[in-house]
C-alpha positions as a Python dict, from the first residue, in 0.01 Angstrom:
ca = {
    (1, 'M'): (0, 0, 0),
    (2, 'K'): (-69, 392, 59),
    (3, 'Q'): (-442, 333, -72),
    (4, 'R'): (-500, 41, 181),
    (5, 'Q'): (-381, 241, 454),
    (6, 'A'): (-590, 536, 377),
    (7, 'V'): (-894, 306, 334),
    (8, 'T'): (-822, 112, 655),
    (9, 'K'): (-777, 433, 862),
    (10, 'K'): (-1109, 546, 735),
    (11, 'K'): (-1271, 221, 827),
    (12, 'A'): (-1116, 212, 1174),
    (13, 'L'): (-1257, 565, 1242),
    (14, 'A'): (-1603, 433, 1157),
    (15, 'Y'): (-1555, 115, 1355),
    (16, 'K'): (-1468, 264, 1670),
    (17, 'N'): (-1818, 418, 1712),
    (18, 'A'): (-2025, 171, 1536),
    (19, 'N'): (-2243, -81, 1686),
    (20, 'R'): (-2233, -446, 1638),
    (21, 'A'): (-2432, -495, 1308),
    (22, 'D'): (-2223, -195, 1183),
    (23, 'K'): (-1900, -332, 1285),
    (24, 'T'): (-1988, -660, 1095),
    (25, 'R'): (-2047, -451, 772),
    (26, 'I'): (-1738, -247, 797),
    (27, 'L'): (-1529, -539, 837),
    (28, 'D'): (-1687, -707, 539),
    (29, 'E'): (-1618, -397, 329),
    (30, 'L'): (-1270, -373, 448),
    (31, 'V'): (-1195, -752, 342),
    (32, 'D'): (-1370, -673, 5),
    (33, 'L'): (-1166, -363, -44),
    (34, 'T'): (-813, -466, 88),
    (35, 'G'): (-805, -849, 41),
    (36, 'F'): (-725, -893, 389),
    (37, 'H'): (-855, -1208, 549),
    (38, 'R'): (-1176, -1176, 769),
    (39, 'A'): (-972, -1236, 1095),
    (40, 'T'): (-698, -1013, 1018),
    (41, 'P'): (-846, -661, 1011),
    (42, 'A'): (-1000, -676, 1373),
    (43, 'P'): (-727, -703, 1594),
    (44, 'R'): (-466, -546, 1392),
    (45, 'Y'): (-586, -290, 1139),
    (46, 'V'): (-898, -165, 1279),
    (47, 'K'): (-749, 40, 1572),
    (48, 'P'): (-723, 424, 1495),
}
């Protein structure tokens, strides 16, 4: 769980300053790395 949190926090910081295309890529990577559903990270986990 700690690894998921670390990855999520790192991606959240990148997501905050990304353009739309990069946000899509970041969410796709987050889903692949953590196993979260695609809709889950955006509202709940991608806020730094």
